[in-house]
C-alpha positions as a LaTeX table, in Angstrom:
\begin{tabular}{lrrr}
\hline
Residue & $x$ (\AA) & $y$ (\AA) & $z$ (\AA) \\
\hline
Met1 & 10.70 & 2.32 & 4.15 \\
Gln2 & 13.52 & 1.55 & 1.79 \\
Ala3 & 13.89 & $-1.02$ & $-0.96$ \\
Val4 & 17.00 & $-2.10$ & $-2.85$ \\
Asp5 & 16.64 & $-3.52$ & $-6.35$ \\
Ser6 & 18.79 & $-6.19$ & $-7.96$ \\
Asn7 & 21.14 & $-3.51$ & $-9.34$ \\
Gly8 & 21.76 & $-2.09$ & $-5.86$ \\
Arg9 & 19.68 & 1.07 & $-6.37$ \\
Val10 & 17.95 & 2.26 & $-3.20$ \\
Phe11 & 14.39 & 3.59 & $-3.26$ \\
Gly12 & 12.61 & 5.20 & $-0.33$ \\
Gly13 & 9.05 & 5.99 & 0.72 \\
Val14 & 6.42 & 5.80 & $-2.00$ \\
Asp15 & 9.04 & 4.84 & $-4.59$ \\
Ala16 & 9.98 & 1.83 & $-2.45$ \\
Trp17 & 6.32 & 0.84 & $-2.17$ \\
Thr18 & 5.89 & 1.03 & $-5.95$ \\
Arg19 & 8.97 & $-1.11$ & $-6.54$ \\
Ile20 & 7.79 & $-3.71$ & $-4.04$ \\
Gly21 & 4.20 & $-3.57$ & $-5.31$ \\
Arg22 & 5.27 & $-4.24$ & $-8.89$ \\
Leu23 & 6.79 & $-7.54$ & $-7.72$ \\
Leu24 & 3.94 & $-8.74$ & $-5.48$ \\
Pro25 & 1.02 & $-10.68$ & $-6.96$ \\
Gly26 & $-2.16$ & $-8.60$ & $-6.86$ \\
Trp27 & $-0.38$ & $-5.29$ & $-6.12$ \\
Asn28 & 0.80 & $-4.47$ & $-9.64$ \\
Leu29 & $-2.15$ & $-2.18$ & $-10.42$ \\
Val30 & $-1.73$ & $-0.26$ & $-7.16$ \\
Ala31 & 1.98 & 0.19 & $-7.92$ \\
Trp32 & 1.28 & 1.54 & $-11.38$ \\
Ile33 & $-1.38$ & 3.93 & $-10.05$ \\
Leu34 & 1.19 & 5.32 & $-7.59$ \\
Leu35 & 3.41 & 6.18 & $-10.56$ \\
Val36 & 0.82 & 8.53 & $-12.14$ \\
Pro37 & 2.28 & 12.07 & $-11.71$ \\
Gly38 & $-0.55$ & 13.72 & $-9.74$ \\
Ile39 & $-1.20$ & 10.62 & $-7.66$ \\
His40 & 2.53 & 10.14 & $-7.05$ \\
Trp41 & 2.84 & 13.72 & $-5.76$ \\
Leu42 & $-0.13$ & 13.24 & $-3.41$ \\
Ala43 & 1.19 & 9.85 & $-2.25$ \\
Val44 & 4.61 & 11.38 & $-1.46$ \\
Lys45 & 2.99 & 14.16 & 0.60 \\
Thr46 & 0.70 & 11.69 & 2.41 \\
Tyr47 & 3.54 & 9.26 & 3.11 \\
Gly48 & 5.68 & 12.07 & 4.53 \\
Trp49 & 2.86 & 13.26 & 6.81 \\
Ile50 & 2.23 & 9.73 & 8.09 \\
Ala51 & 5.95 & 9.12 & 8.63 \\
Arg52 & 6.31 & 12.34 & 10.64 \\
Asn53 & 3.37 & 11.44 & 12.88 \\
Arg54 & 3.73 & 7.66 & 13.28 \\
Tyr55 & 5.11 & 7.83 & 16.83 \\
Arg56 & 2.41 & 10.25 & 17.94 \\
Trp57 & $-0.26$ & 7.73 & 16.92 \\
Asn58 & 1.52 & 4.71 & 18.39 \\
Arg59 & 2.66 & 5.93 & 21.80 \\
Ala60 & 1.44 & 2.75 & 23.51 \\
Ala61 & 3.64 & 0.62 & 21.24 \\
Cys62 & 6.64 & 2.71 & 22.28 \\
Ala63 & 5.78 & 2.93 & 25.99 \\
Asp64 & 8.56 & 0.48 & 26.92 \\
Gly65 & 11.20 & 2.78 & 25.40 \\
Thr66 & 11.90 & 0.71 & 22.29 \\
Cys67 & 11.21 & 3.70 & 20.04 \\
Gly68 & 13.30 & 6.12 & 22.11 \\
Val69 & 16.08 & 6.29 & 19.55 \\
His70 & 13.67 & 7.37 & 16.84 \\
Leu71 & 11.31 & 9.66 & 18.74 \\
Pro72 & 11.55 & 13.37 & 18.04 \\
Glu73 & 12.61 & 15.36 & 21.11 \\
Asn74 & 9.16 & 16.93 & 21.55 \\
Leu75 & 7.54 & 13.47 & 21.97 \\
Lys76 & 10.00 & 11.92 & 24.45 \\
\hline
\end{tabular}
C-alpha cells in the first residue's frame, strides 16, 4: 500500500494507512492511535508479516495466474 500526499511525498505500509485514515471520516482516531510509538512499531511489524504472507492465504484468488508476477518463487 502506498499513498501520495498533495506535496508529492510517498508513504508506504502503516504510514500510508495513517495518512489515508486521517482524511477519512470516522478513521481519524484509528490513524492517530497508529502514530503512537509502541503501537506504530507493532503495526509496522504486523503489516510486514501480513504483506509477506498474503499470497499464501489467498491461493484460490490467484489460481488463475493473475498473481504470478508477484508470487515469491517458493509459492509458484
